[in-house]
N, C-alpha and C positions, 0 to 999 in steps of 0.2 A: 150648350152640358157645362158644368160643374167643375173646375180642376183642383180644386182641393185637391183630391185623393192623389192627382201625382205629386203632391208637392210631400206626401207626411212619409217616412220610412221603409226601406221595402217593404221590410218584413208587413207589415203593416199593409201595402196596400196588396201583399197575396194573401193575405186574409180578405181584404174584402172585395175581390175579384171572385178566388175562390168561394165565398161564401153569396154570393149575389148570384154568378151562375150555378153555383148549386138549387136556392132558393128555386130559381127558376126553370133551372130541370123539374126540379122536385115536385115546383104546380103545376108544369104541361102532363108529367106521367098524372100526378091524381085526375086532369080534368080526361086526359082523353081516354084513363082508365073506369074513368065512373063514368062517360059517356057513352065509352064501347060496350056497348047492350043492344037487343034483337039488331034493328036495322041498320042501325048508326056501327054495330060493330063491322055489319056485312058488307059494308061504304067504307070503312077505317081495312080491313083486311081486302079491299078491294085495291087498295093503294098498293104498285107497284113494285115491287123494292126495288127494279133499275132505277127508283128514282132518286135512291142514296146516292151512288156514283159521284154523280153532275155536280147533287148540292154539294156534295164534300170534296167536290173540283174547285166548283166556283169558290165553296168557302175559303180554299188554302190558295187560288191564284189573288183572293182581296186580302186576302191578311201577308203572301207574297208581298204585292204593291206600295200595302199599305206603309209595312215595316224599312220594306227598302228606301223608301222614300223618307223613313223617322233619323235609320244610319244611318245616311245619305249627309241629313242634317245636320246630328252627332259630328260627321265626320272633320264637317266643313268648320263647326266652329274651334276644335279639337287643333286642325292644324293650322286658324286665322291666328289663335291660342299662341297656336309655336314658331309662327312666324312672327309674332310682333315680338315676341321675346328674341327670336334671337336675330329680328334688326336693334332691337334697344340692346341687347350683351355686346353686339357686331360696333354699335359706335361707342358706349364705351369703352370699347378696344381702343377704336381709331383715336378714341380724345386724350389718350397717353403721348399721343405727336405732341398737340399743344400744347403749348405752353401753362403752367401745372393752374396758374389762377383761371385760363380758359375749361381748362379738363376739370376741376374743382366744379364749376359755373356749372358744365353741360351734363358732368354727371349729377350734381343736385337737382339741378333741372330732371333729367332721367328717372333716379330713384322718388320726385315729388310724385310724379306720373304716377309710374309702377304702383306707389300707397295712394291712391286716387283710385286706382282701379281698382285693386279687392275693397277698398272701404264704398266706393261710388258705384262704382257699375257691376259690380259681378250680383250685388242684390239687387238693385235695377234689372240686371237681368233676368236674373231669376225668378223676378216676377212677372219679367216682360215687359217694363217699361223704362228703357231705355232709352236716350237720342242720340241722333251722331250729328250733336256741338260735338268740334273741339276738343279736344283735354287743352286747357290752356297751360298749363305745362308744358306737356307737348310741342302744342304752336309756338309757347315761348321761348322751346329750346333752337327750333324748328329758323325761330328767326336772330335768336343769337347768333345760329350757327353761320346763316346768309351774312348778318354784320362784319363776323371776323379779316379780319387781315391778314393774310399768313407774311409769314416770315420767312419762307423760303417754300423750291418747291412740292418740299415732304411734307411738309402744313398744307397747302394749296390741295396736293389731291389728297387728302386726312380730311380735310375741308367739306370736296368734296362728296365722298365717299360719303362721313355722316348725314349732311344734309339727304343724299340718295335711298339712309338705311334711315328715317325721320320719315319720308316717307313712305319708304315701307312698314316699317311700322304702327303711320294714320293708316293708311290703307287696310291692314291689320287687323286695325280697332274696328274699323266702321264694318269689314266683313263678321267681325267677331259679331258683334250687334247686330245686326242682320240673323245676323244665325241664329240668336236669340230670341226674332221675333217668330218663328219657326215652332210651327206647331203641330200634332197635327186636328185636321178640320170636323166640327162638329159634324159634315155629312159625312167623313169616310169611318169615321166611326160609330153612326147611325145608321150606311150601309152593312157594318161587317155583325154587326151588332144582329141587326135582322139576320141577314141569311144565317146566322148560327142559332136563330131562333128558327126556323125554315126547317134550320136542316133538324132542328129536335124533333118539333115535331112531327116533319114525314119518321124519323124515327120511333115516335111514339105506338105511330098511324099503322108504320109495316108492322108491331111484333104489341101489340094490340089485345092481343088471346091469349098471350105469356105474359106474365106479370113477372116471372126473374128474368126471363130476356130481356123484359123492356128494358127496367131495372136495371141492369149493365148494360148493353150497350147505351141509354144515356147518359149513365155514370161517363163511361170511358170517352165517349166525345164529351160530355162538359167538363170534362179534364183537360181536353185536347184543345176545347173554347179559353178555355181559363188558365191556360198557358199562354196559346197568343197571344190573347191580351195583355197580361202581365208580364208579356215581348214590349210586343208597343208601348205599354205606357212607361214603362221600365228607359223607353230611345225619345221618346212623346218630346221632352222639350231638355234641348242640348245642357244650359245650366242652371237646370233644377232638380234636384231629387238627390237621392244613393250618390246615383251613378253621374253625375252632371258632372261636366268639363269646369277641373278648377285652376285659381290665378299660378299653383306652383310653380313651371315654367318664369311666371313675369318673377317673382318671388324669391327665383334663385339667381336673375340677373341685380338684383339688389346683394342679395347673398355669396355672388361671387363676386360681386365691385368692393362687400368691407373685407375679402380674405386677400383681393390683391393689395389694398393699399394695408396692409396690416406688415409690420416689419418683418 
């Protein structure tokens, strides 16, 4: 299944989803009403209305499971970004204990890492092509910190804390990239759409003797299907789309650093 429609603005996703759903519901209505004559009409009416609640419940359960997975992946992305930003901010604050030259070097490497994340990682994650290769600037900052020769116990403690914070940032970056690779699978989309389609057909058959009732019930359930698909689609890819996880927290690390260094 092509994912191009997941990358367009939310209003366009709304338009695409609702138009497609109503078109399918309209087609089902026309086909069933046209076929509901003579022997087939009696066959359609023989379909028990009791079939509709189980179909609706199954559809609801499928939506719940798929939506829960999408929200969990979205939350993982948010947590990973927050953890990375927090670790980098801690590194910047701890570096203030070190001599000015060492502090400046660590700050510049962290700033370069964040700039690379914003300019390179985020576009790659939005297209699900980001790799787990370690950030050059982050790795350089880690190696530089490990090579320091602390002058006293305070600097030694700061060095260890900075190394730990940079390791956390490295791990959080990996988790962020892993989260960017997640998406609702083709099978999951096929299952939920097929179940919705079957339910619409059953509704049309049960109400085939009354065109007005058939049209109203199909419209109502089609609206519910469209809303469910819209909800899942909006959160199906954590780092793409209008409500994607952004790098704002990481940008704040640079902003905070600049404000701290101002006289």
